[in-house]
Backbone as a chain_set.jsonl record, in Angstrom:
{"seq": "XXXXXXXXXXXXXXXXXXXXXXXXXXXXXXXXXXXXXXXXXXXXXXXXXXXXXXXXXXXXXXXXXXXXXXXXXXXXXXXXXXXXXXXXXXXXXXXXXXXXXXXXXXXXXXXXXXXXXXXXXXXXXXXXXXXXXXXXXXXXXXXXXXXXXXXXXXXXXXXXXXXXXXXXXXXXXXXXXXXXXXXXXXXXXXXXXXX", "coords": {"N": [[15.035, -26.798, -79.069], [16.733, -25.912, -76.122], [17.939, -26.735, -72.961], [19.258, -26.231, -69.717], [20.571, -26.963, -66.512], [22.151, -24.923, -64.135], [24.909, -24.64, -61.952], [25.672, -22.971, -58.809], [28.325, -22.105, -58.857], [28.823, -22.015, -61.63], [27.03, -20.004, -62.379], [28.089, -17.862, -60.917], [30.533, -17.584, -62.251], [29.687, -16.66, -64.648], [27.586, -16.81, -67.507], [27.322, -17.493, -70.924], [25.384, -17.481, -73.824], [25.494, -18.403, -77.089], [23.879, -18.025, -80.027], [23.557, -20.094, -82.952], [22.137, -19.726, -85.193], [20.36, -17.735, -87.596], [17.784, -17.219, -87.038], [15.053, -15.979, -84.96], [15.594, -15.832, -81.457], [14.362, -16.943, -78.395], [14.544, -16.462, -74.991], [14.267, -17.9, -71.783], [14.546, -17.576, -68.353], [14.612, -19.296, -65.427], [14.696, -19.109, -61.984], [15.234, -20.798, -59.037], [15.197, -21.497, -55.583], [16.175, -21.896, -52.129], [16.401, -19.629, -49.568], [19.281, -19.124, -47.494], [19.098, -17.824, -45.086], [16.535, -16.239, -43.175], [14.441, -13.584, -44.51], [15.118, -10.176, -43.658], [13.436, -8.321, -41.087], [10.915, -5.985, -42.029], [9.371, -3.215, -41.393], [8.586, -0.937, -42.77], [6.418, -0.325, -44.522], [4.274, -1.871, -43.661], [3.723, -2.666, -40.394], [4.364, -5.536, -38.659], [3.837, -7.862, -36.17], [4.497, -10.794, -34.34], [3.238, -12.647, -31.632], [3.32, -14.971, -28.92], [1.118, -16.779, -26.786], [0.087, -18.439, -23.781], [-2.694, -20.709, -23.275], [-4.143, -19.561, -21.256], [-3.791, -16.911, -21.552], [-1.35, -15.757, -20.855], [1.836, -14.303, -21.64], [4.079, -16.131, -23.734], [7.377, -16.916, -23.945], [9.249, -18.772, -24.483], [11.354, -21.364, -26.003], [10.867, -23.973, -26.223], [8.574, -26.61, -26.536], [6.285, -29.056, -25.333], [5.212, -32.059, -26.886], [1.892, -31.903, -27.884], [1.31, -29.576, -26.474], [-0.411, -26.424, -26.514], [-0.611, -23.234, -28.033], [-1.615, -19.786, -28.195], [-1.536, -17.739, -30.983], [-0.816, -14.442, -31.769], [-1.134, -12.008, -34.221], [-0.146, -8.801, -34.728], [-0.962, -6.026, -36.593], [-0.155, -3.152, -38.397], [-0.791, -0.824, -40.802], [0.838, 1.511, -42.978], [-0.576, 2.801, -44.841], [-3.771, 2.849, -46.558], [-4.978, -0.366, -47.111], [-6.971, -2.22, -48.744], [-7.07, -4.86, -49.529], [-5.448, -6.835, -48.057], [-3.176, -9.505, -47.546], [-2.46, -11.887, -45.234], [0.098, -14.039, -44.359], [1.206, -16.544, -42.448], [3.648, -18.615, -42.032], [4.147, -21.812, -40.597], [6.515, -23.186, -38.285], [8.124, -26.372, -38.754], [6.771, -29.182, -36.997], [4.691, -27.949, -35.697], [1.12, -27.541, -35.805], [-1.634, -25.783, -37.187], [-4.623, -24.586, -35.646], [-8.122, -23.91, -35.629], [-9.28, -21.181, -33.936], [-11.919, -20.656, -33.495], [-13.431, -22.995, -33.423], [-14.309, -24.315, -31.059], [-16.187, -22.59, -30.032], [-17.056, -19.324, -28.749], [-17.428, -19.198, -25.988], [-15.535, -20.81, -24.734], [-13.321, -19.217, -24.511], [-13.937, -17.239, -22.786], [-13.112, -14.786, -20.463], [-10.399, -15.009, -20.972], [-7.749, -12.995, -21.701], [-5.83, -11.448, -24.136], [-3.201, -9.427, -24.856], [-4.741, -7.208, -24.105], [-7.167, -7.725, -25.328], [-10.265, -9.301, -25.194], [-10.563, -12.653, -25.71], [-12.921, -13.993, -26.389], [-14.183, -12.117, -27.854], [-12.635, -11.733, -30.058], [-13.048, -11.603, -32.831], [-13.799, -9.047, -33.523], [-11.49, -7.598, -33.565], [-10.179, -7.181, -35.924], [-10.73, -6.458, -39.425], [-11.594, -9.002, -40.893], [-11.791, -10.648, -43.913], [-11.621, -13.182, -44.903], [-10.503, -16.37, -43.743], [-8.042, -18.952, -43.482], [-7.04, -22.12, -42.368], [-4.461, -23.83, -42.798], [-2.369, -26.771, -43.434], [0.328, -26.041, -43.139], [0.382, -23.342, -42.613], [-1.116, -20.222, -41.521], [-3.56, -18.282, -43.028], [-4.991, -15.192, -44.055], [-7.357, -12.864, -45.348], [-7.542, -9.428, -45.165], [-8.947, -6.209, -44.382], [-7.221, -3.331, -44.187], [-6.829, -0.284, -42.522], [-5.229, 2.886, -42.787], [-2.876, 3.438, -40.289], [-4.441, 2.135, -38.398], [-4.714, -0.423, -35.96], [-4.72, -3.894, -36.38], [-5.661, -7.061, -35.138], [-5.104, -10.455, -35.297], [-5.898, -13.839, -34.481], [-4.908, -17.19, -33.805], [-4.684, -20.734, -33.119], [-1.934, -22.884, -32.261], [-0.614, -26.17, -32.226], [1.76, -28.293, -30.755], [3.103, -30.989, -32.436], [5.025, -32.735, -33.552], [8.036, -34.051, -32.51], [11.26, -32.422, -32.498], [13.795, -30.113, -33.755], [13.312, -26.9, -35.014], [13.336, -24.302, -37.515], [11.967, -21.054, -37.284], [9.863, -19.413, -39.448], [9.486, -16.019, -40.759], [6.535, -13.933, -40.304], [4.311, -12.647, -42.857], [2.812, -9.892, -44.539], [1.033, -8.695, -47.277], [-0.104, -6.524, -49.925], [-2.622, -7.776, -51.915], [-2.902, -7.051, -54.586], [-0.866, -5.354, -55.104], [1.961, -6.435, -54.768], [4.435, -5.408, -54.033], [3.972, -3.782, -51.918], [4.408, -4.429, -48.75], [4.95, -6.12, -45.608], [7.32, -7.5, -43.449], [7.594, -9.503, -40.71], [9.441, -9.64, -37.586], [11.356, -12.365, -36.175], [10.865, -14.155, -33.357], [10.846, -16.621, -31.044], [13.781, -17.599, -32.961], [14.333, -20.222, -33.389], [12.705, -23.297, -32.651], [11.909, -25.876, -30.44], [10.42, -28.998, -30.21], [9.547, -31.297, -27.837], [9.238, -34.7, -26.627], [6.48, -35.653, -24.539]], "CA": [[14.942, -26.299, -77.712], [17.925, -26.25, -75.338], [17.706, -26.472, -71.553], [20.402, -26.648, -68.911], [20.617, -26.519, -65.129], [23.455, -24.344, -63.843], [25.269, -24.613, -60.529], [25.996, -21.645, -58.273], [29.663, -21.76, -59.346], [28.701, -21.635, -63.046], [26.379, -18.697, -62.446], [29.056, -16.874, -60.435], [31.555, -17.395, -63.285], [29.062, -16.004, -65.8], [27.102, -17.731, -68.53], [27.086, -16.879, -72.232], [24.721, -18.345, -74.802], [25.749, -17.867, -78.426], [23.066, -18.734, -81.017], [24.242, -20.43, -84.211], [21.16, -19.567, -86.269], [19.93, -16.352, -87.839], [16.378, -17.128, -86.63], [14.793, -15.325, -83.678], [15.851, -16.656, -80.279], [13.609, -16.538, -77.211], [15.199, -17.025, -73.81], [13.541, -17.881, -70.513], [15.417, -17.9, -67.233], [13.899, -19.605, -64.193], [15.586, -19.227, -60.838], [14.551, -21.363, -57.882], [16.118, -21.798, -54.497], [15.736, -21.659, -50.765], [17.395, -18.767, -48.932], [19.985, -19.721, -46.36], [18.607, -17.185, -43.874], [15.229, -15.585, -43.345], [14.533, -12.165, -44.862], [15.135, -9.252, -42.521], [12.166, -7.66, -40.785], [10.734, -4.732, -42.757], [8.121, -2.574, -40.993], [8.485, 0.389, -43.396], [5.088, -0.111, -45.101], [3.32, -2.539, -42.777], [4.374, -3.166, -39.183], [3.783, -6.84, -38.349], [4.483, -8.479, -35.006], [3.912, -12.062, -33.89], [3.431, -12.942, -30.21], [2.763, -16.243, -28.482], [0.521, -16.748, -25.459], [-0.475, -19.701, -23.309], [-4.148, -20.689, -23.437], [-4.765, -18.73, -20.219], [-3.543, -15.514, -21.897], [-0.054, -15.26, -20.392], [2.857, -14.321, -22.698], [4.996, -17.275, -23.804], [8.604, -16.445, -24.586], [10.201, -19.877, -24.511], [11.718, -21.917, -27.304], [10.607, -25.411, -26.125], [7.199, -27.044, -26.303], [6.084, -30.496, -25.264], [4.238, -32.562, -27.845], [0.54, -31.748, -27.354], [1.105, -28.218, -25.955], [-1.144, -25.507, -27.384], [-0.355, -21.806, -27.835], [-2.376, -18.809, -28.973], [-0.664, -16.859, -31.756], [-1.406, -13.146, -32.105], [-0.445, -11.175, -35.207], [-0.534, -7.391, -34.641], [-0.663, -5.467, -37.904], [-0.467, -1.724, -38.575], [-0.388, -0.391, -42.143], [1.171, 2.932, -43.122], [-1.475, 3.293, -45.89], [-4.963, 2.007, -46.683], [-4.777, -1.59, -47.885], [-8.258, -2.917, -48.655], [-6.919, -6.269, -49.905], [-4.215, -7.334, -47.451], [-3.078, -10.947, -47.381], [-1.575, -12.288, -44.148], [0.574, -15.417, -44.467], [2.102, -16.883, -41.35], [4.12, -19.987, -42.178], [4.45, -22.453, -39.325], [7.711, -24.032, -38.263], [7.82, -27.796, -38.674], [6.484, -29.598, -35.639], [3.452, -27.322, -35.233], [-0.044, -27.527, -36.685], [-2.543, -24.689, -36.868], [-5.988, -24.963, -35.309], [-9.077, -22.82, -35.702], [-9.635, -20.655, -32.615], [-13.37, -20.529, -33.41], [-14.135, -24.274, -33.47], [-14.942, -24.674, -29.794], [-17.131, -21.563, -29.619], [-16.483, -18.179, -28.028], [-17.508, -19.367, -24.536], [-14.319, -21.428, -24.188], [-12.305, -18.179, -24.322], [-14.455, -16.23, -21.872], [-12.188, -14.458, -19.387], [-9.006, -15.047, -21.425], [-7.4, -11.704, -22.307], [-4.524, -11.454, -24.796], [-2.82, -8.095, -25.33], [-5.85, -6.296, -23.85], [-8.342, -8.101, -26.119], [-10.974, -10.486, -24.724], [-10.547, -13.606, -26.826], [-14.262, -14.345, -26.838], [-14.586, -11.034, -28.763], [-11.49, -11.502, -30.954], [-13.453, -11.365, -34.224], [-13.933, -7.605, -33.768], [-10.167, -6.976, -33.473], [-9.674, -6.964, -37.288], [-11.728, -6.629, -40.485], [-11.203, -10.212, -41.61], [-12.681, -11.002, -45.017], [-11.525, -14.63, -45.117], [-9.426, -17.024, -43.002], [-7.773, -20.349, -43.801], [-6.181, -22.825, -41.428], [-3.86, -24.867, -43.628], [-1.435, -27.654, -42.723], [1.633, -25.437, -42.883], [0.305, -21.887, -42.474], [-2.369, -19.509, -41.302], [-3.709, -17.252, -44.059], [-6.195, -14.383, -43.882], [-7.536, -11.646, -46.145], [-7.982, -8.368, -44.261], [-9.041, -4.819, -44.822], [-6.418, -2.537, -43.256], [-6.885, 1.163, -42.658], [-3.973, 3.558, -42.44], [-2.666, 3.74, -38.885], [-5.285, 1.33, -37.509], [-4.118, -1.712, -35.58], [-5.547, -5.09, -36.521], [-5.134, -8.203, -34.388], [-5.695, -11.74, -35.652], [-5.502, -14.884, -33.54], [-5.156, -18.592, -34.12], [-4.028, -21.667, -32.207], [-0.997, -23.872, -32.785], [-0.38, -27.314, -31.347], [3.01, -29.009, -31.004], [2.72, -32.357, -32.816], [6.134, -33.582, -33.989], [9.297, -33.69, -31.846], [12.394, -32.031, -33.329], [14.236, -28.718, -33.677], [12.813, -26.283, -36.236], [13.521, -22.871, -37.758], [10.691, -20.349, -37.314], [9.866, -18.424, -40.526], [8.847, -14.757, -40.399], [5.208, -13.692, -40.863], [4.306, -11.738, -44.009], [1.566, -9.269, -44.982], [1.228, -7.941, -48.512], [-1.288, -6.139, -50.678], [-2.824, -8.832, -52.915], [-2.812, -6.527, -55.949], [0.386, -4.598, -55.176], [2.822, -7.24, -53.895], [5.591, -4.645, -53.552], [3.543, -3.205, -50.65], [4.473, -5.59, -47.866], [5.628, -6.037, -44.327], [7.886, -8.762, -42.975], [7.74, -9.434, -39.257], [10.647, -10.215, -36.995], [11.184, -13.748, -35.727], [11.295, -14.421, -31.988], [12.214, -17.111, -31.169], [14.151, -17.979, -34.325], [14.32, -21.692, -33.406], [11.712, -23.868, -31.763], [12.127, -27.307, -30.216], [9.296, -29.762, -29.69], [10.066, -32.492, -27.172], [8.221, -35.677, -26.246], [5.962, -35.355, -23.192]], "C": [[16.155, -26.813, -76.928], [17.663, -25.85, -73.893], [18.905, -26.974, -70.766], [20.252, -26.115, -67.501], [22.035, -26.06, -64.831], [23.69, -24.335, -62.347], [25.545, -23.171, -60.105], [27.357, -21.192, -58.809], [29.607, -21.32, -60.811], [28.044, -20.271, -63.189], [27.322, -17.594, -61.987], [30.125, -16.567, -61.484], [31.0, -16.658, -64.5], [28.711, -17.019, -66.868], [26.852, -16.948, -69.807], [26.421, -17.902, -73.132], [24.904, -17.684, -76.162], [24.913, -18.649, -79.44], [23.865, -18.981, -82.308], [23.314, -20.285, -85.403], [20.814, -18.094, -86.414], [18.485, -16.149, -87.414], [16.261, -16.446, -85.268], [15.008, -16.316, -82.537], [15.05, -16.075, -79.114], [14.223, -17.23, -76.004], [14.296, -16.881, -72.589], [14.505, -18.316, -69.429], [14.554, -18.108, -66.002], [14.922, -19.78, -63.086], [14.766, -19.742, -59.663], [15.583, -21.67, -56.808], [15.491, -21.511, -53.158], [16.796, -20.79, -50.101], [18.034, -19.45, -47.729], [19.605, -19.063, -45.041], [17.328, -16.421, -44.192], [15.41, -14.128, -43.763], [14.464, -11.297, -43.603], [13.754, -8.638, -42.33], [12.107, -6.325, -41.519], [9.384, -4.125, -42.386], [7.859, -1.241, -41.704], [7.107, 0.674, -43.994], [3.982, -0.714, -44.244], [4.111, -3.092, -41.59], [3.639, -4.435, -38.755], [4.557, -7.47, -37.203], [3.729, -9.745, -34.618], [4.248, -12.258, -32.413], [2.747, -14.26, -29.897], [2.248, -16.101, -27.055], [0.068, -18.155, -25.076], [-1.995, -19.597, -23.4], [-4.874, -19.987, -22.287], [-4.436, -17.25, -20.409], [-2.224, -14.946, -21.443], [0.964, -15.314, -21.536], [3.747, -15.556, -22.59], [6.229, -16.829, -24.569], [9.656, -17.541, -24.676], [10.585, -20.286, -25.922], [11.514, -23.433, -27.317], [9.129, -25.645, -25.837], [7.2, -28.555, -26.15], [5.048, -30.878, -26.314], [2.855, -32.514, -27.199], [0.259, -30.371, -26.775], [0.409, -27.346, -26.997], [-0.795, -24.071, -27.017], [-1.339, -20.994, -28.664], [-1.364, -17.926, -29.684], [-1.444, -15.583, -32.053], [-0.519, -12.482, -33.154], [-1.01, -9.767, -35.074], [-0.052, -6.709, -35.911], [-1.071, -3.998, -37.927], [0.095, -1.274, -39.914], [-0.115, 1.106, -42.16], [0.313, 3.605, -44.197], [-2.721, 2.42, -45.878], [-4.647, 0.82, -47.581], [-6.067, -2.398, -47.779], [-8.168, -4.417, -48.936], [-5.601, -6.82, -49.371], [-4.293, -8.847, -47.293], [-2.039, -11.242, -46.313], [-1.202, -13.745, -44.38], [1.572, -15.652, -43.347], [2.456, -18.357, -41.47], [4.476, -20.552, -40.809], [5.792, -23.153, -39.397], [7.271, -25.494, -38.265], [7.556, -28.152, -37.221], [5.22, -29.004, -35.066], [2.355, -27.486, -36.282], [-0.967, -26.413, -36.223], [-3.932, -25.253, -36.575], [-6.856, -23.715, -35.318], [-9.513, -22.429, -34.297], [-11.142, -20.663, -32.402], [-14.108, -21.866, -33.274], [-14.866, -24.618, -32.183], [-15.995, -23.684, -29.335], [-16.467, -20.508, -28.753], [-16.463, -18.403, -26.52], [-16.264, -20.011, -23.946], [-13.231, -20.4, -23.904], [-12.769, -17.067, -23.388], [-13.487, -16.029, -20.711], [-10.718, -14.506, -19.772], [-8.726, -13.751, -22.181], [-5.981, -11.796, -22.844], [-4.266, -10.056, -25.33], [-3.984, -7.097, -25.193], [-7.129, -6.622, -24.602], [-8.959, -9.362, -25.517], [-11.092, -11.455, -25.889], [-11.929, -14.034, -27.274], [-14.837, -13.276, -27.774], [-13.528, -10.769, -29.839], [-11.879, -11.195, -32.398], [-13.567, -9.874, -34.544], [-12.598, -6.879, -33.742], [-9.532, -6.729, -34.842], [-10.834, -7.128, -38.263], [-11.309, -7.796, -41.363], [-12.254, -10.536, -42.658], [-12.744, -12.517, -45.21], [-10.347, -15.166, -44.309], [-9.277, -18.457, -43.48], [-6.766, -20.91, -42.814], [-5.601, -24.015, -42.186], [-2.879, -25.698, -42.81], [-0.161, -26.938, -42.301], [1.589, -23.934, -42.671], [-1.09, -21.439, -42.057], [-2.42, -18.428, -42.373], [-5.019, -16.504, -43.823], [-6.177, -13.205, -44.844], [-8.163, -10.607, -45.22], [-8.178, -7.066, -44.999], [-8.306, -4.005, -43.769], [-6.577, -1.056, -43.55], [-5.573, 1.775, -42.201], [-3.932, 3.899, -40.957], [-3.532, 2.956, -37.909], [-4.586, 0.021, -37.198], [-5.141, -2.812, -35.756], [-4.863, -6.216, -35.749], [-5.858, -9.451, -34.859], [-5.087, -12.812, -34.749], [-5.773, -16.253, -34.141], [-4.384, -19.452, -33.125], [-3.004, -22.502, -32.953], [-0.822, -24.961, -31.736], [0.926, -27.966, -31.751], [2.667, -30.47, -31.277], [3.889, -33.274, -33.146], [7.434, -33.152, -33.31], [10.406, -33.385, -32.853], [12.753, -30.58, -33.08], [13.943, -28.066, -35.023], [13.152, -24.793, -36.296], [12.141, -22.23, -37.887], [10.737, -19.297, -38.426], [9.173, -17.13, -40.1], [7.43, -14.667, -40.973], [5.29, -12.633, -41.967], [2.903, -11.19, -44.229], [1.888, -8.524, -46.26], [-0.114, -7.565, -49.103], [-1.451, -7.156, -51.803], [-2.624, -8.329, -54.347], [-1.606, -5.619, -56.161], [1.402, -5.314, -54.295], [4.09, -6.534, -53.419], [5.263, -3.942, -52.232], [3.439, -4.368, -49.674], [5.144, -5.251, -46.55], [6.098, -7.419, -43.927], [8.14, -8.601, -41.49], [9.056, -10.018, -38.784], [10.322, -11.598, -36.446], [11.755, -13.901, -34.324], [10.381, -15.486, -31.417], [12.501, -17.526, -32.599], [14.198, -19.492, -34.497], [13.31, -22.175, -32.37], [11.966, -25.362, -31.644], [10.856, -27.913, -29.623], [9.876, -31.045, -29.106], [8.906, -33.446, -26.844], [7.756, -35.374, -24.833], [6.587, -36.255, -22.132]], "O": [[16.549, -27.974, -77.046], [17.209, -24.735, -73.633], [19.494, -28.004, -71.095], [19.858, -24.966, -67.3], [23.003, -26.714, -65.217], [22.78, -24.056, -61.566], [25.637, -22.272, -60.94], [27.524, -20.028, -59.173], [30.273, -20.357, -61.192], [28.454, -19.469, -64.028], [27.361, -16.518, -62.585], [30.575, -15.427, -61.599], [31.759, -16.096, -65.29], [29.452, -17.974, -67.103], [26.247, -15.875, -69.782], [26.845, -19.056, -73.194], [24.511, -16.534, -76.356], [25.202, -19.818, -79.695], [24.722, -18.185, -82.693], [23.669, -20.68, -86.514], [20.957, -17.311, -85.475], [17.999, -15.018, -87.426], [17.235, -16.346, -84.522], [14.648, -17.489, -82.641], [15.062, -14.867, -78.88], [14.399, -18.449, -76.003], [13.645, -15.853, -72.402], [15.204, -19.318, -69.578], [13.843, -17.196, -65.58], [15.897, -20.514, -63.238], [13.721, -19.179, -59.335], [16.711, -22.059, -57.11], [14.4, -20.947, -53.075], [17.969, -21.164, -50.07], [17.4, -20.25, -47.04], [19.768, -19.669, -43.982], [17.086, -16.017, -45.329], [16.412, -13.502, -43.415], [13.824, -11.66, -42.616], [13.0, -8.46, -43.287], [13.109, -5.618, -41.624], [8.364, -4.468, -42.985], [6.987, -0.486, -41.274], [6.668, 1.824, -43.971], [2.898, -0.146, -44.115], [5.042, -3.879, -41.758], [2.432, -4.407, -38.516], [5.781, -7.596, -37.259], [2.499, -9.769, -34.574], [5.388, -12.064, -31.993], [1.743, -14.623, -30.509], [2.841, -15.41, -26.226], [-0.29, -18.96, -25.937], [-2.527, -18.502, -23.584], [-6.094, -19.832, -22.337], [-4.752, -16.425, -19.551], [-1.983, -13.753, -21.626], [0.959, -16.263, -22.32], [4.12, -15.971, -21.493], [6.128, -16.409, -25.722], [10.828, -17.259, -24.921], [10.198, -19.649, -26.902], [11.914, -24.112, -28.262], [8.522, -24.968, -25.008], [8.013, -29.251, -26.759], [4.123, -30.115, -26.596], [2.666, -33.025, -26.095], [-0.905, -30.013, -26.594], [0.613, -27.509, -28.2], [-0.694, -23.73, -25.838], [-1.832, -21.451, -29.696], [-0.435, -17.417, -29.057], [-2.58, -15.63, -32.524], [0.699, -12.404, -32.991], [-2.205, -9.552, -35.278], [1.123, -6.799, -36.265], [-2.181, -3.641, -37.531], [1.303, -1.333, -40.141], [-0.758, 1.873, -41.443], [0.439, 4.804, -44.446], [-2.727, 1.36, -45.252], [-4.113, 0.984, -48.679], [-6.241, -3.171, -46.837], [-9.093, -5.162, -48.614], [-4.736, -7.227, -50.146], [-5.339, -9.398, -46.951], [-0.87, -10.889, -46.466], [-2.075, -14.59, -44.575], [2.64, -15.041, -43.303], [1.688, -19.232, -41.072], [5.039, -19.854, -39.966], [6.171, -23.662, -40.452], [6.167, -25.813, -37.824], [8.064, -27.491, -36.315], [4.714, -29.49, -34.055], [2.624, -27.56, -37.481], [-1.073, -26.13, -35.029], [-4.36, -26.247, -37.163], [-6.385, -22.61, -35.049], [-10.052, -23.251, -33.556], [-11.605, -20.676, -31.261], [-15.314, -21.864, -33.028], [-15.963, -25.173, -32.238], [-16.646, -23.927, -28.319], [-15.451, -20.762, -28.106], [-15.593, -17.871, -25.831], [-15.957, -19.787, -22.775], [-12.31, -20.678, -23.137], [-12.074, -16.066, -23.217], [-13.09, -16.991, -20.055], [-9.866, -14.09, -18.988], [-9.384, -13.447, -23.177], [-5.051, -12.167, -22.127], [-5.023, -9.554, -26.161], [-4.185, -6.248, -26.061], [-8.093, -5.861, -24.521], [-8.275, -10.371, -25.344], [-11.653, -11.119, -26.932], [-12.104, -14.407, -28.434], [-15.862, -13.503, -28.415], [-13.525, -9.706, -30.46], [-11.095, -10.577, -33.119], [-13.447, -9.479, -35.704], [-12.567, -5.656, -33.884], [-8.459, -6.132, -34.92], [-11.799, -7.838, -37.98], [-10.742, -7.607, -42.439], [-13.438, -10.68, -42.353], [-13.767, -13.065, -45.621], [-9.315, -14.506, -44.198], [-10.261, -19.104, -43.84], [-5.775, -20.264, -42.472], [-6.2, -25.091, -42.206], [-2.59, -25.385, -41.656], [0.371, -27.2, -41.222], [2.638, -23.3, -42.559], [-2.082, -22.152, -42.212], [-1.429, -17.733, -42.602], [-6.026, -17.1, -43.442], [-5.127, -12.624, -45.12], [-9.179, -10.865, -44.576], [-7.648, -6.854, -46.09], [-8.702, -3.982, -42.604], [-6.47, -0.629, -44.7], [-4.894, 1.234, -41.329], [-4.828, 4.56, -40.432], [-3.369, 3.103, -36.698], [-3.943, -0.573, -38.064], [-6.29, -2.68, -35.335], [-3.636, -6.304, -35.717], [-7.087, -9.508, -34.827], [-3.939, -12.714, -34.316], [-6.736, -16.448, -34.884], [-3.538, -18.955, -32.383], [-3.178, -22.798, -34.135], [-0.875, -24.709, -30.532], [1.184, -28.173, -32.937], [2.02, -31.121, -30.457], [3.754, -34.491, -33.028], [7.89, -32.025, -33.502], [10.484, -34.001, -33.916], [12.099, -29.895, -32.293], [14.29, -28.621, -36.065], [13.242, -24.118, -35.271], [11.249, -22.793, -38.522], [11.557, -18.38, -38.366], [8.358, -17.143, -39.177], [7.15, -15.26, -42.015], [6.222, -11.829, -42.003], [1.92, -11.923, -44.121], [2.886, -7.807, -46.335], [-1.131, -8.199, -48.825], [-0.514, -7.378, -52.57], [-2.222, -9.095, -55.223], [-1.356, -5.168, -57.279], [1.682, -4.856, -53.187], [4.751, -7.012, -52.498], [6.173, -3.547, -51.503], [2.518, -5.182, -49.748], [5.813, -4.227, -46.412], [5.359, -8.396, -44.051], [8.823, -7.669, -41.064], [9.701, -10.791, -39.492], [9.156, -11.953, -36.275], [12.964, -13.794, -34.118], [9.18, -15.234, -31.322], [11.576, -17.779, -33.372], [14.112, -19.994, -35.618], [13.097, -21.53, -31.343], [12.212, -26.035, -32.645], [10.298, -27.395, -28.656], [10.596, -31.783, -29.78], [7.746, -33.037, -26.792], [8.537, -34.893, -24.012], [6.261, -36.135, -20.951]]}, "num_chains": 1, "name": "protein.A"}
């Protein structure tokens, strides 16, 4: 068995492997890396938009948060086809943690309206099959109908001061990963400052 890590320069120059045996050769190529810039928005199959709101329902368009500040995140999703097994993955920028909007009960959101939706009734804004509030992302399984708009909501809290890149949200069909939508990123950078 022979294994070798190759640099970008070596790959750019081209790599040739010449076997010295008449026996069968099996080759495996693993490529790993981190892109230098986020993928471009792609609404061609699934239109996905992320918006931020203050906890009183007003749009938030800034790029600075104080440690401890809380925002409501809305993901608006519209599929160009029926997708019964859609997977929403919204990676968080460093410095933020996700919180479950449902933990305090619906009464805490009574009277708060985000994008025309009463937050105490937010569960009816999408056919959510499953939700997860992880350390670094919000994830949800949805049933999307062609041309129907779905809205999902969650909370984020600023916890760690610093300057961070904001990754784009992603929706894909769990069983057809080529069917996907990549949302645009606004703001592209986020700064968390000490209170």
